[in-house]
N, C-alpha and C positions, 0 to 999 in steps of 0.2 A: 552752887555757884553764887558768888556775890553779885550784886546788881552791877550791870554795865553802866558806864556814864552815857550821857547823850552828847552828841557833837554838833557844832556848827562849823562847816568847812567853806572857805572861799575857794570855789572849785576851778574858776578860770576857764579860758578857752582851750580847745584841744592842744595847741602848741605848748601849753604849760607842762605837758609830759616830757618835753625836751629841756626843761629848765632844771639843771642839777640841784640847785638850792631847794626849790619847791619839792622835788622828788625826794630828796633826803629828809626834809622835814615831815612829809607825809609818811614815808616809810618808818621813821622813828616813832611817829604817833601811833601807827598800827602796831609796832613792836611792843610798845608800852601798854597795850590793851590786851586783856584776855581775848582769845579768838571767839568771835560771836557765833552763836548757833544759826542766826539769820540776821539780815539787815533790813530795816525799814527806812526808806529814803524819801524825803520830800525835797524836790528841786524847784528852784526859781523858774524853771522852764516848763512847768506844768501847772497852770492855774485853771481850775475847773470846779464848779459847784453844781450839784452836791459833791461830797467827797467821792473821789474815784480812785480805784485801785488798778494798777497795771497788771500785765500778764502774769499768770501763775505757772507758766511753763517758759522754756527758753525760746524766745522769738528774736527776730532781727532788731538791732539797735535803731534808735531814732537819731539820725544825723541832722540835728536841728541847728545848723549853722551854715554859713556861706563864705566863699572867698578864700578858703584855705587850700593847701596843697592836696592833691588827690589821695595821698596816703592816709590822711585823716578820715577819709570816707571809706576806708577799707579796714579800719580797726574792728576787731571782734572782741567781745567780752561775753562769753556764753555761760554766765552764772546760772545755776539752777533756779527754777521758780520756787515760790514759797506759798503753796496753797494753804497749809496749816496756819501760817501767819495771817493770810488774808481772812481766814475764818475768825481768828482771834480779834483782828481789828474790827470786824463787823460786830462781834459780841461786846466790844468795849464802847460802842456807840449807843446813845440812848435810843429807846424804841421809836422816837419820832424822827431820828436822824436817818436819812436815806443814803445808803452806800451803793455805788454802781461799780460793777466789775467790768473791766475792758481787756482787750488783748494788746494794749500799748506796750511797746518795748522801752527799755531804759534810754533816757535822753542823756546828753553829754554832761549835764549837771550831776547825774548819777554815776555814769560809767567812767568818766575821766578820773575823778579822784579814786574810785574803787579799783581801777586798773593799776594804780600805783600802790595803794595800800594792800590789796589782796590780788596780786597779779595771776595767781593760779585760778581765779574765778571759781573757787570751790565752795563759796558760802552762798546759800540761797538769798536772793534779793527780791524784795517787793517794793515797787515805787508807788507812792500815793500822790494825789494832787494836792495843791494848796487850795482849799475851798474858799478861802478869804485871804485878804492881805492885812486885815485889821489886827494889830498886836493883841488886844484883849481876847479876841476869839481864838487866835492861834495859841495863846497861853493856855486857854481852857482846853483846846484840843490836845495839846501836849500833856496836860494833867491827866486826861482820860487815857492816853496811850502809855503813861509812865509805868503801869504794872508790867508791861512787856520787858522792861529792863531786868526785872527779877527772873525772867525766863530765858535769859541769854540773848536777848534781842538788842542789837545796836541801833538806836534811833539817831538819824542824821538829818539835819537841816542843811541844805546846800545852796549857797548864794554867793555873795561877794560883799565885803565890808564897805567898799565904795565902788560905784559902778556908773560914774558919770561919763559914759562913752561919748556923748555928743560934744563934750567940752574938752576932750583931749586934743592937744596940738602936736604932741610927739608920740608916735605909735611904736617906738623902739622898746624892746623889752626892758632895757635899763634906763628908761626915761626918768627924769626927775619928777617926783610926785608934785602935782599942782598944789597950791596952797589950800584949796578947798578939800582936797583928798587928805592931806596931812592933818588939817585941823579936825576934820570929822573923825579920822582914825584915832587921833589922840583923845578926843572926847569919848569915843566908844570904849577905848582901852581903859580909861580911867573909870568910867561907869561900870564896866564889867568887873574891874578889880574891887569895886565896892558892893557888887551885887545890886546895883541901883536899877532894878527892873522897871519901876515906874518912870524913871527918867529916860531909859532906853525906849520905852513904849511911846514916849512923847517926843521922839526924835525929830519929827517934822517941825516942831516948834522950838525945841531946845538946842538941837545940834548945830554947831557952826559948820559952814560949808554947804548947808542946804539952800536951794534944791540942787545945786551942782553935783554933790556927792551921790544923790539919788533922784534924778529927774522923774523916774518911776521907781516904785518901792519894792518890786518883787524880789530883788536880790538881797534886801535887808530883812524882809518879812520872815524867811525861814528861821532866823535867829530865835523868834518867839516860840515857835514849836519846840525848839531845843530847850529853851529856858523853862517852858511849861513842863517838860518831861523830866526835869531835874528833881532831885530829892528835896532841895531847898533853893528855889530860884533866887533868894536873897543872899546867898553866900557868894563869895568871890569865885570867879571862874578862872581856871587855869588857861593861859593863852600861849600854847607852845609854838604857834606859827604867827609870825608878824613880818612886816616889811612890805615892799611894793613890787608890783609887776606892771609894766607899762603905765606907771604912775598911779595904779589902783591898789588899794590896801587888800592884802591877802590874809589879814588877821583871821585866825580861826581859834575856837575855844572848846574846852572840855568842861561839861557841867556834870558834876557828880550827883 
């Protein structure tokens, strides 16, 4: 099997599964990939140091959101656990790196996109925490995990390209994107198209639209795990998903 790419997905809130455009884009992305043997997922919604690994058996999902219709709290995604993958992740960490196993279920940053891409829930999934939000450290972590791609493992960083929720004024799905969201998205797209990892890592200083696009940075940080896990972080990234939802950029990319 040739190496799988690494993905960065703008995962969205649970109602995104009802958005036909986003669903079609994610389904096409999955169809264009070889079917993974397992998936290693790092979501913006689990920050914890040292590095923590989620459940390696099927356990209830984590409904880490509020204010939505009851049906979103009844969603099930009973993907198999991935104990062998957890053991491999531990082996790829240096001897001084402490890895903690937990019984935490998949949060919505993990199961929402996966429920669209692989609705049969037949692929083992392991979620890991983000042990840091610093780009350089996440790039290094991605590099250590990169060998998994040669073993049929799909590495996914799940966040959102813009996430300025406190600054939204129109909460409708087709809301016009605010200037700060459009400007940041355009900057990110252009940098990704050049493989400009150093510029992306310096987004807090260089990107237009800051800090409105990311008043907190946990939704942009998973991008650097993905870039670190790529074969050549400096090469242009394919960006099959773009556009806006509720004014926020859902840009996603594939790093070969």
